[in-house]
C-alpha positions as a LaTeX table, in Angstrom:
\begin{tabular}{lrrr}
\hline
Residue & $x$ (\AA) & $y$ (\AA) & $z$ (\AA) \\
\hline
Met1 & 105.22 & 170.39 & 96.60 \\
Ala2 & 103.17 & 173.37 & 95.54 \\
Pro3 & 105.44 & 175.00 & 92.92 \\
Leu4 & 105.41 & 172.02 & 90.55 \\
Lys5 & 101.66 & 171.63 & 90.86 \\
Lys6 & 101.20 & 175.33 & 90.17 \\
Phe7 & 103.37 & 175.56 & 87.08 \\
Val8 & 102.99 & 172.19 & 85.40 \\
Asn9 & 99.30 & 171.54 & 85.95 \\
Ala10 & 98.44 & 172.50 & 82.38 \\
Ala11 & 101.33 & 170.54 & 80.93 \\
Phe12 & 101.01 & 167.34 & 82.94 \\
Thr13 & 97.47 & 167.56 & 84.39 \\
Ala14 & 98.85 & 166.90 & 87.85 \\
Thr15 & 95.78 & 165.96 & 89.82 \\
Ala16 & 95.25 & 163.70 & 92.81 \\
Pro17 & 92.26 & 162.35 & 94.71 \\
Asn18 & 91.14 & 164.30 & 97.73 \\
Tyr19 & 92.52 & 162.25 & 100.64 \\
Gln20 & 93.01 & 165.30 & 102.83 \\
Ser21 & 94.21 & 165.27 & 106.42 \\
Thr22 & 95.85 & 167.45 & 109.02 \\
Phe23 & 99.02 & 167.05 & 111.05 \\
Lys24 & 98.93 & 166.37 & 114.73 \\
Pro25 & 102.37 & 166.18 & 116.37 \\
Gly26 & 103.19 & 163.09 & 118.36 \\
Ser27 & 105.55 & 162.59 & 121.29 \\
Gly28 & 108.48 & 161.24 & 119.36 \\
Gly29 & 107.28 & 157.75 & 118.67 \\
Ser30 & 109.01 & 154.91 & 116.97 \\
Ser31 & 109.03 & 155.84 & 113.31 \\
Ile32 & 108.82 & 158.71 & 110.90 \\
Gly33 & 105.81 & 156.84 & 109.59 \\
Ser34 & 104.07 & 157.43 & 112.89 \\
Thr35 & 105.33 & 160.72 & 114.22 \\
Ser36 & 105.32 & 162.86 & 111.12 \\
Leu37 & 102.54 & 161.33 & 109.09 \\
Leu38 & 99.35 & 163.34 & 109.00 \\
Ser39 & 97.89 & 161.50 & 111.96 \\
Gly40 & 94.74 & 163.56 & 112.15 \\
Leu41 & 93.58 & 161.60 & 109.10 \\
Asp42 & 90.17 & 159.95 & 109.27 \\
Val43 & 91.35 & 156.36 & 109.09 \\
Ala44 & 87.97 & 155.20 & 107.79 \\
Ser45 & 88.56 & 157.32 & 104.66 \\
Val46 & 91.84 & 155.56 & 103.87 \\
Ser47 & 91.37 & 151.83 & 103.51 \\
Leu48 & 94.51 & 149.73 & 103.48 \\
Glu49 & 92.38 & 147.04 & 101.90 \\
Glu50 & 91.75 & 149.32 & 98.94 \\
Met51 & 95.43 & 150.23 & 98.73 \\
Cys52 & 96.43 & 146.58 & 98.88 \\
Gly53 & 94.11 & 145.89 & 95.98 \\
Leu54 & 95.58 & 148.69 & 93.91 \\
Phe55 & 99.15 & 147.55 & 94.61 \\
Lys56 & 98.31 & 143.83 & 94.27 \\
Ala57 & 99.46 & 143.33 & 97.88 \\
Glu58 & 98.31 & 140.38 & 100.00 \\
Pro59 & 96.55 & 139.67 & 102.24 \\
Ala60 & 94.31 & 142.59 & 101.40 \\
Asp61 & 91.89 & 142.33 & 104.30 \\
Asn62 & 93.99 & 141.97 & 107.45 \\
Leu63 & 95.77 & 145.32 & 107.88 \\
Tyr64 & 94.54 & 148.64 & 109.22 \\
Leu65 & 96.07 & 151.93 & 110.33 \\
Thr66 & 95.78 & 152.99 & 113.94 \\
Ser67 & 94.17 & 156.37 & 114.52 \\
Asn68 & 96.29 & 157.55 & 117.44 \\
Asp69 & 99.12 & 160.09 & 117.28 \\
Glu70 & 101.74 & 157.45 & 116.54 \\
Arg71 & 100.08 & 155.86 & 113.56 \\
Gly72 & 101.05 & 152.31 & 112.72 \\
Val73 & 99.90 & 149.14 & 111.00 \\
Cys74 & 97.86 & 146.63 & 113.03 \\
Leu75 & 96.16 & 143.30 & 112.39 \\
Tyr76 & 92.46 & 142.48 & 112.22 \\
Lys77 & 93.22 & 138.78 & 112.68 \\
Pro78 & 96.14 & 137.04 & 114.42 \\
Val79 & 99.11 & 135.79 & 112.42 \\
Lys80 & 101.17 & 132.75 & 113.37 \\
Lys81 & 104.97 & 132.74 & 113.54 \\
Gly82 & 106.44 & 132.42 & 110.05 \\
Asp83 & 103.22 & 133.35 & 108.25 \\
Val84 & 102.93 & 136.26 & 105.82 \\
Val85 & 101.85 & 139.61 & 107.25 \\
Leu86 & 102.22 & 141.53 & 103.99 \\
Ser87 & 103.39 & 140.65 & 100.49 \\
Ile88 & 103.73 & 143.33 & 97.81 \\
Pro89 & 105.12 & 142.82 & 94.29 \\
Ile90 & 108.43 & 144.57 & 93.62 \\
Ser91 & 106.79 & 145.78 & 90.40 \\
Ser92 & 104.38 & 147.86 & 92.52 \\
Cys93 & 107.25 & 149.60 & 94.30 \\
Phe94 & 109.44 & 152.52 & 93.29 \\
Arg95 & 112.80 & 151.02 & 92.27 \\
Asp96 & 116.10 & 152.84 & 92.11 \\
Asp97 & 116.98 & 150.97 & 88.90 \\
Glu98 & 113.83 & 152.22 & 87.15 \\
Pro99 & 113.91 & 156.03 & 87.28 \\
Pro100 & 111.42 & 157.99 & 85.15 \\
Arg101 & 112.17 & 158.58 & 81.48 \\
Trp102 & 112.99 & 162.26 & 81.94 \\
Tyr103 & 115.74 & 161.46 & 84.43 \\
Glu104 & 118.62 & 160.72 & 82.09 \\
His105 & 121.64 & 161.70 & 84.13 \\
Leu106 & 124.64 & 159.42 & 83.65 \\
Glu107 & 127.97 & 159.52 & 85.42 \\
Asn108 & 129.71 & 160.99 & 82.37 \\
Gly109 & 127.07 & 163.68 & 82.04 \\
Glu110 & 125.71 & 162.30 & 78.75 \\
Ala111 & 122.29 & 160.85 & 78.03 \\
Asn112 & 121.77 & 157.49 & 76.38 \\
Glu113 & 118.85 & 157.42 & 73.98 \\
Asp114 & 118.19 & 153.75 & 74.76 \\
Glu115 & 118.75 & 154.14 & 78.48 \\
His116 & 115.21 & 153.40 & 79.56 \\
Asp117 & 114.83 & 150.46 & 77.20 \\
Ile118 & 117.55 & 148.58 & 79.04 \\
Thr119 & 117.01 & 146.89 & 82.41 \\
Asp120 & 120.69 & 146.13 & 83.01 \\
Tyr121 & 121.36 & 147.01 & 86.65 \\
Glu122 & 125.02 & 147.73 & 85.85 \\
Arg123 & 124.16 & 150.97 & 84.06 \\
Tyr124 & 123.43 & 152.72 & 87.38 \\
Ser125 & 125.93 & 153.64 & 90.05 \\
Pro126 & 124.80 & 152.22 & 93.42 \\
Ser127 & 125.79 & 155.49 & 95.11 \\
Gly128 & 123.16 & 157.43 & 93.14 \\
Trp129 & 120.16 & 155.44 & 94.34 \\
Ala130 & 118.68 & 158.30 & 96.39 \\
Ser131 & 118.52 & 160.70 & 93.45 \\
Arg132 & 116.90 & 158.07 & 91.22 \\
Leu133 & 114.22 & 157.26 & 93.78 \\
Ala134 & 113.65 & 160.97 & 94.42 \\
Ala135 & 113.15 & 161.44 & 90.69 \\
Ser136 & 110.39 & 158.82 & 90.83 \\
Val137 & 108.73 & 160.69 & 93.70 \\
Leu138 & 108.96 & 163.95 & 91.77 \\
Asp139 & 107.48 & 162.18 & 88.77 \\
Leu140 & 104.26 & 161.76 & 90.74 \\
Glu141 & 104.02 & 165.54 & 90.79 \\
Leu142 & 104.79 & 165.80 & 87.09 \\
Asn143 & 102.31 & 163.01 & 86.42 \\
Asn144 & 104.41 & 162.14 & 83.41 \\
Ser145 & 105.29 & 158.51 & 83.99 \\
Glu146 & 105.55 & 156.46 & 80.82 \\
Gly147 & 106.46 & 153.14 & 82.40 \\
Glu148 & 105.01 & 150.02 & 80.80 \\
Val149 & 103.39 & 148.46 & 83.87 \\
Gln150 & 100.44 & 146.10 & 83.99 \\
Asn151 & 97.32 & 147.60 & 85.55 \\
Glu152 & 98.98 & 151.00 & 85.28 \\
Asn153 & 95.79 & 152.88 & 86.13 \\
Asp154 & 95.40 & 150.98 & 89.42 \\
Leu155 & 99.07 & 151.48 & 90.23 \\
Lys156 & 98.81 & 155.19 & 89.47 \\
Lys157 & 95.73 & 155.56 & 91.66 \\
Gly158 & 97.41 & 153.64 & 94.47 \\
Arg159 & 100.51 & 155.82 & 94.30 \\
Glu160 & 98.39 & 158.96 & 94.38 \\
Met161 & 96.60 & 157.64 & 97.47 \\
Trp162 & 99.95 & 156.78 & 99.05 \\
Gln163 & 101.30 & 160.22 & 98.19 \\
Ser164 & 98.34 & 161.91 & 99.89 \\
Met165 & 99.22 & 160.09 & 103.12 \\
Leu166 & 102.85 & 161.23 & 103.21 \\
Pro167 & 104.11 & 163.58 & 105.95 \\
Asp168 & 103.57 & 167.29 & 105.86 \\
Glu169 & 106.68 & 168.58 & 104.06 \\
Asp170 & 107.50 & 171.26 & 106.61 \\
Ile171 & 107.16 & 168.95 & 109.60 \\
Leu172 & 109.16 & 166.20 & 107.92 \\
Arg173 & 111.84 & 168.72 & 107.02 \\
Ala174 & 111.97 & 169.91 & 110.63 \\
Ser175 & 112.39 & 166.30 & 111.79 \\
Leu176 & 115.63 & 165.77 & 109.88 \\
Pro177 & 118.80 & 167.28 & 111.40 \\
Val178 & 120.32 & 167.88 & 107.94 \\
His179 & 117.92 & 170.85 & 107.71 \\
Trp180 & 118.46 & 172.20 & 111.24 \\
Gly181 & 120.13 & 175.49 & 111.99 \\
Glu182 & 123.39 & 175.76 & 113.90 \\
Glu183 & 121.63 & 176.78 & 117.13 \\
Ile184 & 119.54 & 173.60 & 117.39 \\
Val185 & 122.36 & 171.33 & 116.19 \\
Gly186 & 124.71 & 172.80 & 118.78 \\
Ser187 & 122.16 & 172.38 & 121.55 \\
Thr188 & 122.07 & 168.60 & 121.01 \\
Lys189 & 125.57 & 168.44 & 122.55 \\
Cys190 & 126.28 & 165.42 & 120.35 \\
Thr191 & 129.49 & 165.50 & 118.34 \\
Ala192 & 128.62 & 162.36 & 116.37 \\
Leu193 & 125.38 & 163.97 & 115.20 \\
Glu194 & 127.17 & 167.15 & 114.13 \\
Leu195 & 129.70 & 165.18 & 112.08 \\
Ala196 & 126.94 & 163.12 & 110.47 \\
Ile197 & 125.04 & 166.29 & 109.55 \\
Asp198 & 128.14 & 167.84 & 107.97 \\
Ser199 & 128.68 & 164.74 & 105.84 \\
Ala200 & 125.02 & 164.48 & 104.84 \\
Tyr201 & 124.76 & 168.19 & 104.04 \\
Phe202 & 127.36 & 168.15 & 101.28 \\
Ala203 & 126.14 & 164.86 & 99.83 \\
Arg204 & 122.60 & 166.24 & 99.80 \\
Ala205 & 123.72 & 169.46 & 98.08 \\
Thr206 & 125.29 & 167.50 & 95.20 \\
Thr207 & 122.19 & 165.36 & 94.74 \\
Val208 & 119.84 & 168.37 & 94.81 \\
Phe209 & 121.97 & 170.10 & 92.18 \\
Thr210 & 121.67 & 167.08 & 89.87 \\
Leu211 & 117.92 & 166.71 & 90.37 \\
Thr212 & 117.26 & 170.41 & 89.95 \\
Asp213 & 119.20 & 170.46 & 86.70 \\
Glu214 & 117.15 & 167.52 & 85.36 \\
Leu215 & 113.87 & 169.15 & 86.43 \\
Lys216 & 114.77 & 172.41 & 84.72 \\
Gln217 & 115.45 & 170.56 & 81.51 \\
Val218 & 112.17 & 168.65 & 81.48 \\
Leu219 & 110.18 & 171.79 & 82.25 \\
Glu220 & 112.02 & 173.88 & 79.66 \\
Asp221 & 111.42 & 171.21 & 77.02 \\
Asn222 & 107.67 & 171.30 & 77.62 \\
Lys223 & 106.08 & 174.04 & 75.56 \\
Asp224 & 102.96 & 174.19 & 77.75 \\
Val225 & 104.93 & 175.59 & 80.69 \\
Lys226 & 104.74 & 179.36 & 80.19 \\
Glu227 & 106.14 & 180.56 & 83.51 \\
Glu228 & 109.70 & 180.14 & 84.71 \\
Ile229 & 110.03 & 178.40 & 88.05 \\
Ala230 & 112.59 & 179.85 & 90.43 \\
Thr231 & 115.59 & 177.65 & 91.09 \\
Ala232 & 114.99 & 177.95 & 94.84 \\
Asp233 & 111.49 & 176.50 & 94.42 \\
Leu234 & 112.80 & 173.57 & 92.40 \\
Glu235 & 115.54 & 172.94 & 94.96 \\
Arg236 & 112.93 & 172.82 & 97.73 \\
Glu237 & 110.90 & 170.31 & 95.69 \\
Cys238 & 113.99 & 168.13 & 95.35 \\
His239 & 114.75 & 168.38 & 99.07 \\
Asp240 & 111.19 & 167.33 & 99.90 \\
Ala241 & 111.44 & 164.30 & 97.60 \\
Leu242 & 114.79 & 163.32 & 99.10 \\
Asp243 & 113.34 & 163.61 & 102.60 \\
Ile244 & 110.69 & 161.05 & 101.65 \\
Val245 & 113.29 & 158.73 & 100.15 \\
Gln246 & 115.62 & 159.07 & 103.13 \\
Thr247 & 112.97 & 158.20 & 105.69 \\
Arg248 & 110.96 & 155.58 & 103.81 \\
Ala249 & 113.20 & 153.63 & 101.42 \\
Cys250 & 114.57 & 150.19 & 102.26 \\
Arg251 & 117.39 & 148.05 & 100.91 \\
Val252 & 116.92 & 144.51 & 99.60 \\
Glu253 & 119.47 & 142.09 & 98.20 \\
Arg254 & 119.55 & 140.77 & 94.64 \\
Ala255 & 120.07 & 137.12 & 95.43 \\
Thr256 & 118.51 & 133.80 & 94.60 \\
Glu257 & 116.92 & 131.55 & 97.21 \\
Asp258 & 120.18 & 129.65 & 97.59 \\
Gly259 & 121.98 & 132.91 & 98.43 \\
Ala260 & 123.75 & 133.52 & 95.11 \\
Gln261 & 124.29 & 137.28 & 94.74 \\
Trp262 & 123.65 & 138.44 & 91.19 \\
Gly263 & 123.70 & 142.22 & 91.51 \\
Pro264 & 124.16 & 145.17 & 93.84 \\
Pro265 & 121.53 & 145.87 & 96.52 \\
Leu266 & 118.25 & 147.33 & 95.30 \\
Arg267 & 116.68 & 150.30 & 97.05 \\
Ile268 & 112.92 & 150.54 & 96.91 \\
Leu269 & 110.02 & 152.61 & 98.18 \\
Ala270 & 107.27 & 150.15 & 99.03 \\
Pro271 & 103.86 & 151.72 & 99.72 \\
Ile272 & 101.96 & 150.24 & 102.70 \\
Phe273 & 105.15 & 148.52 & 103.87 \\
Asp274 & 106.60 & 151.96 & 104.62 \\
Phe275 & 103.81 & 152.59 & 107.16 \\
Ile276 & 105.20 & 149.86 & 109.44 \\
Asn277 & 106.96 & 151.26 & 112.50 \\
His278 & 110.34 & 150.44 & 113.99 \\
Ala279 & 111.14 & 148.36 & 117.05 \\
Ser280 & 114.31 & 146.60 & 118.09 \\
Ser281 & 114.97 & 142.96 & 117.30 \\
Arg282 & 117.74 & 142.95 & 119.91 \\
Thr283 & 115.30 & 142.98 & 122.81 \\
Thr284 & 112.90 & 140.21 & 123.72 \\
Asp285 & 110.27 & 142.01 & 125.75 \\
Gln286 & 106.87 & 143.33 & 124.74 \\
Gly287 & 107.24 & 146.06 & 122.14 \\
Ser288 & 110.19 & 144.48 & 120.37 \\
Ala289 & 110.15 & 143.72 & 116.64 \\
Asn290 & 107.61 & 141.00 & 115.83 \\
Ala291 & 108.19 & 140.77 & 112.07 \\
Glu292 & 110.97 & 140.75 & 109.49 \\
Phe293 & 111.11 & 141.39 & 105.76 \\
Gly294 & 112.91 & 140.15 & 102.66 \\
Val295 & 112.52 & 139.46 & 98.96 \\
Glu296 & 110.97 & 136.18 & 97.82 \\
Asn297 & 110.32 & 134.56 & 94.40 \\
Glu298 & 113.46 & 136.17 & 93.03 \\
Gln299 & 115.29 & 134.50 & 90.14 \\
Met300 & 118.80 & 135.02 & 88.80 \\
Cys301 & 118.81 & 138.37 & 86.96 \\
Asp302 & 115.01 & 138.40 & 87.10 \\
Met303 & 112.76 & 140.23 & 89.59 \\
His304 & 109.54 & 140.26 & 87.58 \\
Glu305 & 107.86 & 137.81 & 89.96 \\
Ala306 & 109.72 & 138.95 & 93.08 \\
Lys307 & 107.82 & 140.21 & 96.11 \\
Leu308 & 108.73 & 142.12 & 99.25 \\
Val309 & 107.39 & 139.90 & 102.02 \\
Val310 & 106.89 & 140.64 & 105.72 \\
Arg311 & 106.71 & 137.53 & 107.92 \\
Ala312 & 105.92 & 137.18 & 111.61 \\
Leu313 & 108.89 & 136.48 & 113.91 \\
Arg314 & 106.47 & 135.23 & 116.55 \\
Asp315 & 102.73 & 134.89 & 116.95 \\
Ile316 & 101.12 & 138.32 & 116.51 \\
Asp317 & 97.77 & 138.83 & 118.18 \\
Glu318 & 94.62 & 140.43 & 116.85 \\
Gly319 & 94.87 & 144.22 & 117.20 \\
Glu320 & 98.63 & 144.11 & 117.80 \\
Glu321 & 100.86 & 146.51 & 115.88 \\
Val322 & 103.26 & 145.09 & 113.32 \\
Leu323 & 106.84 & 146.19 & 114.08 \\
Ile324 & 110.06 & 145.62 & 112.14 \\
Asp325 & 113.67 & 146.49 & 112.88 \\
Tyr326 & 114.99 & 149.22 & 110.58 \\
Gly327 & 118.53 & 147.88 & 111.00 \\
Asp328 & 121.83 & 149.51 & 111.89 \\
Ser329 & 120.71 & 152.86 & 110.49 \\
Ala330 & 118.29 & 153.06 & 113.44 \\
Arg331 & 120.93 & 152.74 & 116.16 \\
Pro332 & 122.27 & 154.41 & 118.19 \\
Ala333 & 119.84 & 157.25 & 118.86 \\
Trp334 & 121.75 & 159.98 & 117.02 \\
Arg335 & 122.02 & 157.85 & 113.88 \\
Cys336 & 118.32 & 156.99 & 113.96 \\
Leu337 & 117.49 & 160.67 & 114.27 \\
Thr338 & 119.79 & 161.51 & 111.37 \\
Ser339 & 118.39 & 158.75 & 109.17 \\
Tyr340 & 114.67 & 158.74 & 109.95 \\
Gly341 & 113.86 & 161.84 & 111.96 \\
Phe342 & 112.87 & 160.22 & 115.26 \\
Val343 & 114.45 & 159.09 & 118.52 \\
Pro344 & 113.40 & 155.57 & 119.60 \\
Asp345 & 112.11 & 154.84 & 123.06 \\
Tyr346 & 114.79 & 152.73 & 124.72 \\
Asp347 & 114.22 & 150.52 & 127.73 \\
Leu348 & 117.67 & 150.16 & 129.27 \\
Asn349 & 116.35 & 147.43 & 131.58 \\
Ala350 & 114.85 & 145.30 & 128.80 \\
Asp351 & 116.02 & 141.73 & 128.28 \\
Thr352 & 118.35 & 141.53 & 125.30 \\
Asn353 & 119.65 & 138.83 & 123.01 \\
Asp354 & 123.05 & 137.95 & 124.45 \\
Glu355 & 124.74 & 137.78 & 121.05 \\
Glu356 & 123.53 & 141.20 & 119.93 \\
Pro357 & 125.46 & 144.43 & 120.59 \\
Ile358 & 124.00 & 147.14 & 122.77 \\
Glu359 & 121.10 & 149.21 & 121.45 \\
Asn360 & 122.13 & 152.74 & 122.39 \\
Val361 & 125.29 & 154.60 & 123.38 \\
Ala362 & 126.22 & 158.04 & 124.62 \\
Glu363 & 129.36 & 160.05 & 124.14 \\
Leu364 & 131.60 & 160.84 & 127.10 \\
Trp365 & 134.50 & 163.27 & 127.02 \\
Met366 & 137.46 & 162.87 & 129.38 \\
Asn367 & 140.73 & 164.78 & 129.20 \\
Gly368 & 139.88 & 166.02 & 125.70 \\
Leu369 & 139.15 & 162.55 & 124.32 \\
Arg370 & 135.76 & 161.27 & 123.17 \\
Phe371 & 134.39 & 157.81 & 124.00 \\
Asp372 & 131.19 & 155.97 & 123.14 \\
Val373 & 129.84 & 154.24 & 126.24 \\
Asp374 & 126.90 & 152.00 & 126.96 \\
Pro375 & 125.45 & 150.96 & 130.34 \\
Asn376 & 127.05 & 147.52 & 130.41 \\
Ser377 & 130.66 & 147.95 & 129.30 \\
Val378 & 133.62 & 150.32 & 129.64 \\
Pro379 & 135.99 & 151.03 & 126.73 \\
Tyr380 & 139.54 & 149.96 & 127.59 \\
Asp381 & 140.97 & 153.27 & 126.32 \\
Leu382 & 138.65 & 155.11 & 128.71 \\
Val383 & 139.92 & 153.01 & 131.62 \\
Glu384 & 143.52 & 153.96 & 130.76 \\
Val385 & 142.68 & 157.66 & 130.59 \\
Ala386 & 140.71 & 157.49 & 133.83 \\
Ala387 & 143.54 & 155.61 & 135.55 \\
Ala388 & 145.96 & 158.37 & 134.61 \\
Gln389 & 143.44 & 160.95 & 135.86 \\
Thr390 & 143.08 & 159.07 & 139.15 \\
Met391 & 146.84 & 159.15 & 139.76 \\
Leu392 & 146.80 & 162.93 & 139.33 \\
Asp393 & 143.79 & 163.42 & 141.58 \\
Tyr394 & 145.13 & 164.73 & 144.89 \\
Ser395 & 141.70 & 164.45 & 146.52 \\
Val396 & 141.89 & 160.64 & 146.45 \\
Asp397 & 142.33 & 158.99 & 149.81 \\
Glu398 & 146.02 & 158.00 & 150.10 \\
Glu399 & 145.35 & 154.76 & 151.93 \\
Glu400 & 142.73 & 153.68 & 149.41 \\
Phe401 & 145.02 & 154.65 & 146.54 \\
Ala402 & 147.91 & 152.63 & 148.00 \\
Lys403 & 145.77 & 149.48 & 147.92 \\
Glu404 & 145.10 & 149.88 & 144.22 \\
Glu405 & 148.25 & 151.69 & 143.07 \\
Glu406 & 149.77 & 148.81 & 141.11 \\
Glu407 & 146.52 & 148.01 & 139.30 \\
Ile408 & 145.92 & 151.69 & 138.55 \\
Glu409 & 149.41 & 152.11 & 137.13 \\
Asn410 & 148.68 & 149.14 & 134.85 \\
Gly411 & 145.50 & 150.80 & 133.59 \\
Met412 & 143.09 & 148.41 & 135.27 \\
Leu413 & 139.48 & 149.13 & 136.20 \\
Thr414 & 139.75 & 149.37 & 139.97 \\
Pro415 & 137.04 & 150.77 & 142.27 \\
Leu416 & 138.86 & 154.12 & 142.36 \\
Val417 & 139.11 & 154.30 & 138.58 \\
Ala418 & 135.47 & 153.26 & 138.28 \\
Arg419 & 134.50 & 156.06 & 140.66 \\
Thr420 & 136.49 & 158.57 & 138.57 \\
Ile421 & 134.66 & 157.51 & 135.41 \\
Ala422 & 131.28 & 157.45 & 137.19 \\
Asp423 & 131.79 & 160.98 & 138.51 \\
Arg424 & 132.65 & 162.25 & 135.02 \\
Ala425 & 129.68 & 160.40 & 133.48 \\
Thr426 & 127.30 & 161.87 & 136.06 \\
Glu427 & 128.65 & 165.35 & 135.39 \\
Ala428 & 128.18 & 164.88 & 131.65 \\
Ala429 & 124.66 & 163.49 & 132.15 \\
Val430 & 123.62 & 166.48 & 134.24 \\
Asn431 & 125.10 & 168.83 & 131.66 \\
Leu432 & 122.89 & 167.28 & 128.99 \\
Val433 & 119.68 & 168.26 & 130.75 \\
Ile434 & 120.79 & 171.81 & 131.50 \\
Glu435 & 119.05 & 173.99 & 128.96 \\
Thr436 & 121.28 & 176.12 & 126.76 \\
Glu437 & 120.64 & 179.85 & 126.63 \\
Glu438 & 118.35 & 180.77 & 123.78 \\
Gly439 & 119.54 & 183.39 & 121.37 \\
Asp440 & 117.60 & 186.57 & 120.73 \\
Ser441 & 115.03 & 186.28 & 117.97 \\
Glu442 & 112.95 & 188.88 & 116.19 \\
Glu443 & 109.99 & 186.53 & 116.11 \\
Asp444 & 108.50 & 183.99 & 118.44 \\
Val445 & 109.80 & 180.79 & 116.89 \\
Trp446 & 107.89 & 178.71 & 119.41 \\
Asp447 & 104.72 & 179.60 & 117.52 \\
Lys448 & 106.04 & 177.63 & 114.53 \\
Ala449 & 105.21 & 173.93 & 114.44 \\
Glu450 & 108.43 & 173.25 & 112.53 \\
Phe451 & 110.61 & 174.75 & 115.27 \\
Val452 & 108.68 & 172.92 & 117.98 \\
Gln453 & 109.19 & 169.64 & 116.12 \\
Ala454 & 112.95 & 170.16 & 115.79 \\
Ala455 & 113.33 & 171.36 & 119.38 \\
Ser456 & 111.32 & 168.40 & 120.67 \\
Leu457 & 113.56 & 165.92 & 118.86 \\
Glu458 & 116.68 & 167.70 & 120.04 \\
Asn459 & 115.43 & 167.41 & 123.62 \\
Arg460 & 114.57 & 163.74 & 123.19 \\
Leu461 & 118.07 & 163.01 & 121.92 \\
Arg462 & 119.69 & 164.73 & 124.89 \\
Trp463 & 117.42 & 162.88 & 127.31 \\
Ser464 & 118.26 & 159.58 & 125.62 \\
Gln465 & 121.99 & 160.28 & 126.09 \\
His466 & 121.36 & 161.40 & 129.67 \\
Glu467 & 119.67 & 158.10 & 130.54 \\
Val468 & 122.54 & 156.05 & 129.08 \\
Leu469 & 125.16 & 158.01 & 131.02 \\
Met470 & 123.22 & 157.80 & 134.29 \\
Lys471 & 122.79 & 154.02 & 133.92 \\
Phe472 & 126.47 & 153.73 & 133.01 \\
Ala473 & 127.48 & 155.71 & 136.12 \\
Lys474 & 125.15 & 153.69 & 138.35 \\
Asn475 & 126.64 & 150.41 & 137.19 \\
Leu476 & 130.16 & 151.73 & 137.77 \\
Arg477 & 129.28 & 152.81 & 141.29 \\
Gly478 & 128.04 & 149.28 & 141.89 \\
Leu479 & 131.59 & 148.18 & 141.12 \\
Cys480 & 132.92 & 150.71 & 143.62 \\
Asn481 & 130.57 & 149.52 & 146.37 \\
Pro482 & 129.61 & 145.93 & 145.58 \\
Glu483 & 126.73 & 144.52 & 147.56 \\
Pro484 & 127.90 & 141.99 & 150.17 \\
Glu485 & 127.23 & 138.37 & 149.32 \\
Glu486 & 124.56 & 136.68 & 151.38 \\
Glu487 & 125.81 & 133.97 & 153.74 \\
Asp488 & 124.40 & 130.47 & 153.38 \\
\hline
\end{tabular}
């Protein structure tokens, strides 16, 4: 966020400790915390124990960051099922109901002089949580926080250390499809992703406008700022802050231990916790989520003693990485990419929890209609469309069709209909791995790390969809040609 540092240094003395590092792209990984963080960092120079001390997190001596490309949080000592892996006070986190003093935007466009002296959660619209958290991130750059927090110096130092470990802005930006150009978005061949980007783009534009307006005001009001900052530079600062919020914030419920809800969900940015990578809780094999998180010590209308706590779902061994499930925003693949900027590694053969829905889906078009399919089930509407297609297919063997005619006319999944769907799924899967023609460019974009990052993620998404469709087609062909039962 160079522009703010350049222009407000004299006014706000925006300085930070020298925790420098360099970016080293990963292979896609399991979390924005691992793939886009500056993973060339000398881990010995960044002690999670020191950070835990500054943030009053516990235990302070059992977590460390891995030094490989996909950086994550691991354990020095084993943790038993149900025990605490990490506990961090909510007061040490960025909260969407505690924006910085200079951020005084209200829904009616007016500012309340007593706004920041009131902790009533009802004053803030839940839909504006991203802009409020982004304002807190920007406040680190302004170095102008006036919050009344115990051990404020330690908290400030910890947040500066955390900030120095955040992703490179350009690489993080390139990881999020909301910033992609039309060429890369179109090459994903994913309609759901395109629609999600369109929706996110306009919502993001409104939020950036609000944040930029607030930033202009605070800079104009400060007499020490002599130079005018271009609107485009401020907008980029706001985008960078929103990228951090989008990929690292989590949602927690305002509820007592007996489940009584006393307020809308709270969104927080929790340092250290946000370094933990994603894995699915719907699978049961090695590499699945081994921890879960929630708020503890919360009282009715009171979060002063509340803590964000990560507990082990099973025994976690020494040296094993801590993994949590990011929730529905991390599935299917296109939504995870839109939300966090990475495509998870799916094992379509992994054992799953029977009660949980499927992990990943792919889109399949047939006769102008779009369907979401997964390897283990067939949408009924797709069967009906395929049955109609089968009746119009003159290449179908007449004798074979006669055996299934009644079932096909009733829209049932017969072997012939299954073959029709399998053929279409295979065709779509092959189409996904056929490279699109690259447009002419005046410069070699492949020399830019940002373009390589975006193109890599786009390829990973297409391959993920390809694998789902191929598995889907294979299972359907098994229905067409079932293996003969073994005789006793």
